[in-house]
C-alpha positions as YAML, in Angstrom:
chain: A
units: angstrom
residues:
- id: 1
  name: MET
  ca: [-0.25, -0.15, 0.19]
- id: 2
  name: ARG
  ca: [1.65, 3.56, -1.20]
- id: 3
  name: THR
  ca: [1.37, 6.06, 1.51]
- id: 4
  name: HIS
  ca: [0.42, 9.55, 1.07]
- id: 5
  name: ARG
  ca: [3.48, 10.78, 1.37]
- id: 6
  name: THR
  ca: [4.84, 8.78, -1.84]
- id: 7
  name: GLN
  ca: [1.69, 8.77, -4.08]
- id: 8
  name: ARG
  ca: [2.48, 12.97, -3.89]
- id: 9
  name: LEU
  ca: [5.99, 12.27, -4.94]
- id: 10
  name: PRO
  ca: [5.80, 12.31, -8.80]
- id: 11
  name: ARG
  ca: [3.03, 15.11, -8.36]
- id: 12
  name: ASP
  ca: [5.78, 17.45, -6.41]
- id: 13
  name: LEU
  ca: [8.70, 16.61, -8.23]
- id: 14
  name: LEU
  ca: [6.79, 17.58, -11.66]
- id: 15
  name: VAL
  ca: [5.92, 20.99, -9.70]
- id: 16
  name: LYS
  ca: [9.63, 21.70, -8.81]
- id: 17
  name: ALA
  ca: [10.74, 20.77, -12.01]
- id: 18
  name: ALA
  ca: [8.27, 23.46, -13.66]
- id: 19
  name: GLY
  ca: [8.59, 25.69, -10.50]
- id: 20
  name: THR
  ca: [12.17, 25.76, -11.07]
- id: 21
  name: ALA
  ca: [12.04, 26.32, -15.24]
- id: 22
  name: LEU
  ca: [10.03, 29.35, -14.52]
- id: 23
  name: VAL
  ca: [12.15, 30.77, -12.05]
- id: 24
  name: THR
  ca: [15.47, 29.84, -14.04]
- id: 25
  name: ALA
  ca: [13.58, 31.08, -17.09]
- id: 26
  name: LEU
  ca: [12.35, 35.07, -14.77]
- id: 27
  name: LEU
  ca: [16.04, 35.39, -13.37]
- id: 28
  name: THR
  ca: [17.84, 35.05, -16.93]
- id: 29
  name: TYR
  ca: [15.18, 37.40, -18.50]
- id: 30
  name: PRO
  ca: [17.39, 40.46, -19.09]
- id: 31
  name: LEU
  ca: [19.22, 38.23, -21.53]
- id: 32
  name: TRP
  ca: [16.32, 37.24, -23.31]
- id: 33
  name: GLY
  ca: [14.17, 39.77, -23.24]
- id: 34
  name: PRO
  ca: [15.72, 43.27, -21.95]
- id: 35
  name: GLN
  ca: [13.41, 45.51, -24.07]
- id: 36
  name: GLY
  ca: [10.88, 44.82, -20.96]
- id: 37
  name: GLY
  ca: [11.79, 47.35, -19.26]
- id: 38
  name: GLY
  ca: [14.11, 46.65, -16.22]
- id: 39
  name: ASP
  ca: [16.68, 43.83, -15.09]
- id: 40
  name: GLY
  ca: [14.92, 41.97, -12.86]
- id: 41
  name: ILE
  ca: [16.35, 41.28, -9.08]
- id: 42
  name: LEU
  ca: [19.95, 40.47, -10.39]
- id: 43
  name: GLY
  ca: [19.55, 43.76, -12.62]
- id: 44
  name: GLU
  ca: [18.67, 45.68, -8.88]
- id: 45
  name: ILE
  ca: [21.62, 43.79, -6.95]
- id: 46
  name: THR
  ca: [24.27, 44.86, -9.21]
- id: 47
  name: ALA
  ca: [23.42, 48.56, -10.18]
- id: 48
  name: ARG
  ca: [25.41, 50.19, -6.85]
- id: 49
  name: GLY
  ca: [28.23, 48.30, -8.57]
- id: 50
  name: PRO
  ca: [29.95, 45.30, -7.88]
- id: 51
  name: ALA
  ca: [31.66, 45.61, -4.46]
- id: 52
  name: ALA
  ca: [28.01, 46.54, -3.12]
- id: 53
  name: ALA
  ca: [26.37, 43.51, -4.75]
- id: 54
  name: LEU
  ca: [28.82, 40.97, -2.89]
- id: 55
  name: LEU
  ca: [28.06, 42.62, -0.07]
- id: 56
  name: THR
  ca: [24.31, 42.59, -0.67]
- id: 57
  name: ALA
  ca: [24.51, 38.85, -1.40]
- id: 58
  name: ALA
  ca: [26.68, 38.18, 1.79]
- id: 59
  name: VAL
  ca: [24.37, 39.84, 4.20]
- id: 60
  name: PHE
  ca: [21.53, 38.98, 2.84]
- id: 61
  name: LEU
  ca: [22.87, 34.76, 2.50]
- id: 62
  name: ALA
  ca: [23.71, 35.40, 5.81]
- id: 63
  name: LEU
  ca: [20.02, 35.86, 6.94]
- id: 64
  name: VAL
  ca: [18.75, 32.87, 5.13]
- id: 65
  name: ALA
  ca: [21.57, 30.82, 6.85]
- id: 66
  name: LEU
  ca: [20.52, 31.97, 10.43]
- id: 67
  name: TYR
  ca: [16.71, 32.06, 9.07]
- id: 68
  name: CYS
  ca: [17.80, 27.97, 8.27]
- id: 69
  name: ARG
  ca: [18.79, 27.26, 11.13]
- id: 70
  name: ALA
  ca: [15.61, 29.05, 12.73]
- id: 71
  name: LEU
  ca: [13.51, 26.46, 10.59]
- id: 72
  name: GLN
  ca: [16.03, 23.28, 11.56]
- id: 73
  name: ARG
  ca: [15.21, 24.05, 15.06]
- id: 74
  name: THR
  ca: [11.55, 23.91, 14.55]
- id: 75
  name: LEU
  ca: [11.86, 20.03, 12.96]
- id: 76
  name: THR
  ca: [14.86, 19.04, 15.72]
- id: 77
  name: LEU
  ca: [11.90, 20.28, 19.00]
- id: 78
  name: ILE
  ca: [9.19, 17.38, 17.15]
- id: 79
  name: PRO
  ca: [9.81, 14.13, 17.56]
- id: 80
  name: ALA
  ca: [10.89, 12.57, 14.40]
- id: 81
  name: ALA
  ca: [8.23, 10.52, 14.77]
- id: 82
  name: ALA
  ca: [5.54, 13.88, 13.89]
- id: 83
  name: ARG
  ca: [8.11, 15.03, 11.28]
- id: 84
  name: ALA
  ca: [6.53, 15.77, 7.40]
- id: 85
  name: ALA
  ca: [10.92, 15.82, 6.23]
- id: 86
  name: PRO
  ca: [14.34, 15.83, 7.71]
- id: 87
  name: PRO
  ca: [15.69, 18.80, 9.85]
- id: 88
  name: ALA
  ca: [18.55, 19.03, 7.97]
- id: 89
  name: SER
  ca: [16.06, 19.36, 4.20]
- id: 90
  name: VAL
  ca: [15.44, 23.16, 5.19]
- id: 91
  name: TRP
  ca: [19.10, 23.56, 4.05]
- id: 92
  name: TRP
  ca: [17.89, 23.66, 0.25]
- id: 93
  name: MET
  ca: [17.09, 27.35, 0.62]
- id: 94
  name: PHE
  ca: [20.09, 27.33, -0.86]
- id: 95
  name: ALA
  ca: [19.82, 25.36, -3.81]
- id: 96
  name: ILE
  ca: [19.54, 28.59, -6.06]
- id: 97
  name: PRO
  ca: [17.24, 29.11, -8.40]
- id: 98
  name: HIS
  ca: [15.48, 25.46, -7.63]
- id: 99
  name: ASN
  ca: [15.37, 27.36, -3.64]
- id: 100
  name: PHE
  ca: [12.34, 29.56, -5.21]
- id: 101
  name: THR
  ca: [9.89, 26.69, -5.65]
- id: 102
  name: GLU
  ca: [11.29, 24.43, -2.58]
- id: 103
  name: ASP
  ca: [10.24, 27.02, -0.33]
- id: 104
  name: PHE
  ca: [7.34, 26.66, 0.02]
- id: 105
  name: PHE
  ca: [7.79, 22.55, 0.21]
- id: 106
  name: ILE
  ca: [9.87, 23.63, 3.38]
- id: 107
  name: VAL
  ca: [6.96, 25.94, 4.97]
- id: 108
  name: ARG
  ca: [4.69, 22.93, 3.71]
- id: 109
  name: ASN
  ca: [6.48, 20.15, 5.78]
- id: 110
  name: VAL
  ca: [7.55, 22.11, 8.55]
- id: 111
  name: ALA
  ca: [3.54, 23.32, 8.89]
- id: 112
  name: ALA
  ca: [2.82, 19.69, 8.41]
- id: 113
  name: SER
  ca: [5.56, 18.73, 10.99]
- id: 114
  name: LEU
  ca: [3.57, 21.04, 13.47]
- id: 115
  name: ALA
  ca: [0.14, 20.15, 13.04]
- id: 116
  name: ALA
  ca: [1.39, 16.60, 13.28]
- id: 117
  name: ASP
  ca: [3.03, 17.00, 17.07]
- id: 118
  name: GLY
  ca: [0.34, 18.47, 18.10]
- id: 119
  name: ARG
  ca: [1.83, 20.93, 20.34]
- id: 120
  name: VAL
  ca: [1.02, 24.71, 18.71]
- id: 121
  name: PRO
  ca: [-2.21, 25.28, 18.47]
- id: 122
  name: ALA
  ca: [-3.84, 24.83, 15.09]
- id: 123
  name: ARG
  ca: [-5.02, 28.32, 14.06]
- id: 124
  name: SER
  ca: [-1.40, 29.37, 15.10]
- id: 125
  name: VAL
  ca: [-0.14, 27.03, 12.74]
- id: 126
  name: ARG
  ca: [-2.58, 27.60, 10.06]
- id: 127
  name: HIS
  ca: [-0.95, 31.36, 10.02]
- id: 128
  name: TRP
  ca: [2.54, 30.22, 10.34]
- id: 129
  name: ALA
  ca: [2.18, 28.57, 7.02]
- id: 130
  name: LEU
  ca: [-0.23, 31.41, 5.67]
- id: 131
  name: THR
  ca: [2.64, 33.64, 6.44]
- id: 132
  name: GLY
  ca: [5.51, 31.45, 4.64]
- id: 133
  name: HIS
  ca: [3.93, 31.04, 2.06]
- id: 134
  name: GLY
  ca: [2.82, 34.17, 0.93]
- id: 135
  name: TRP
  ca: [6.13, 35.60, 1.13]
- id: 136
  name: CYS
  ca: [7.34, 32.38, -0.96]
- id: 137
  name: ALA
  ca: [4.85, 33.80, -3.48]
- id: 138
  name: LEU
  ca: [6.07, 37.45, -3.33]
- id: 139
  name: GLN
  ca: [9.49, 36.13, -3.66]
- id: 140
  name: ILE
  ca: [8.64, 34.81, -7.22]
- id: 141
  name: LEU
  ca: [7.00, 37.91, -7.76]
- id: 142
  name: SER
  ca: [10.14, 40.13, -7.27]
- id: 143
  name: LEU
  ca: [12.08, 38.13, -9.86]
- id: 144
  name: PHE
  ca: [9.81, 40.23, -12.18]
- id: 145
  name: PRO
  ca: [11.31, 43.35, -13.75]
- id: 146
  name: GLY
  ca: [10.16, 46.58, -12.96]
- id: 147
  name: ALA
  ca: [7.68, 48.30, -10.40]
- id: 148
  name: ALA
  ca: [6.00, 44.79, -9.70]
- id: 149
  name: GLY
  ca: [9.23, 42.87, -9.05]
- id: 150
  name: ARG
  ca: [11.13, 45.53, -6.71]
- id: 151
  name: ALA
  ca: [7.51, 45.91, -4.92]
- id: 152
  name: GLY
  ca: [6.88, 41.80, -4.53]
- id: 153
  name: GLY
  ca: [10.46, 41.73, -3.28]
- id: 154
  name: GLY
  ca: [10.10, 44.76, -1.09]
- id: 155
  name: LEU
  ca: [6.41, 42.69, 0.28]
- id: 156
  name: ALA
  ca: [8.20, 39.46, 0.32]
- id: 157
  name: LEU
  ca: [11.63, 40.84, 2.93]
- id: 158
  name: LEU
  ca: [8.78, 42.22, 5.18]
- id: 159
  name: LEU
  ca: [6.34, 38.60, 5.59]
- id: 160
  name: TRP
  ca: [10.15, 36.87, 5.29]
- id: 161
  name: ALA
  ca: [10.79, 38.61, 8.61]
- id: 162
  name: ALA
  ca: [7.60, 38.25, 10.43]
- id: 163
  name: HIS
  ca: [7.55, 34.51, 9.14]
- id: 164
  name: TRP
  ca: [11.13, 34.43, 11.46]
- id: 165
  name: VAL
  ca: [9.64, 35.69, 14.04]
- id: 166
  name: LEU
  ca: [6.94, 33.37, 14.27]
- id: 167
  name: THR
  ca: [9.34, 30.58, 13.75]
- id: 168
  name: VAL
  ca: [11.00, 31.70, 16.66]
- id: 169
  name: ARG
  ca: [7.98, 31.85, 18.75]
- id: 170
  name: VAL
  ca: [7.07, 28.76, 17.77]
- id: 171
  name: ASN
  ca: [10.15, 27.39, 18.97]
- id: 172
  name: ARG
  ca: [10.19, 29.18, 21.99]
- id: 173
  name: SER
  ca: [6.66, 27.38, 22.54]
- id: 174
  name: LEU
  ca: [7.67, 23.86, 21.83]
- id: 175
  name: ALA
  ca: [11.19, 23.63, 23.93]
- id: 176
  name: VAL
  ca: [8.95, 24.57, 27.32]
- id: 177
  name: ARG
  ca: [6.22, 22.33, 26.11]
- id: 178
  name: PRO
  ca: [8.33, 19.32, 25.53]
- id: 179
  name: SER
  ca: [6.09, 16.85, 23.70]
- id: 180
  name: THR
  ca: [4.88, 14.01, 25.30]
- id: 181
  name: ALA
  ca: [6.93, 11.22, 23.09]
- id: 182
  name: ARG
  ca: [10.10, 12.85, 24.59]
- id: 183
  name: ILE
  ca: [8.70, 12.37, 28.19]
- id: 184
  name: ALA
  ca: [7.78, 8.80, 27.51]
- id: 185
  name: HIS
  ca: [11.34, 8.56, 25.85]
- id: 186
  name: SER
  ca: [12.96, 10.28, 29.50]
- id: 187
  name: THR
  ca: [11.35, 7.72, 31.47]
...
């Protein structure tokens, strides 16, 4: 008998492949469609010169690493039996350009793990997931050239920060409320 997870696998792979292809097209847009009115996010990052671009990228990637560490902690605080993905899977956020699509799956897997664990109220898990999927969608919008991309990028950063704050709160809640599985194993 196939589990729900294995039934979802081919569909997930198709969505990830199609999403990655779309993101790649958007990232390379300045190369094949420069008449479209903007250079997209890469143009925005490099507009102030190579040193500023390098610094911006380094700071951003450091923040992503800290965010991944927070998400990894979330999954680590959940018993293995309740996890929809291993804690290290959150580091797929660094697999550019695949990460733009994978981020949706990371949020989904952490939300499913939180729901299965049961220590965080269902309403809070839904809010956490909605905020996470919101920044993921806005991050894709940020790849579009022009005002839409800039607005999407700015809003994505704000929602990402809000999601990070929610993640830290969830981690604090999980840390102070040990699961029954952990209590059972410790006796």
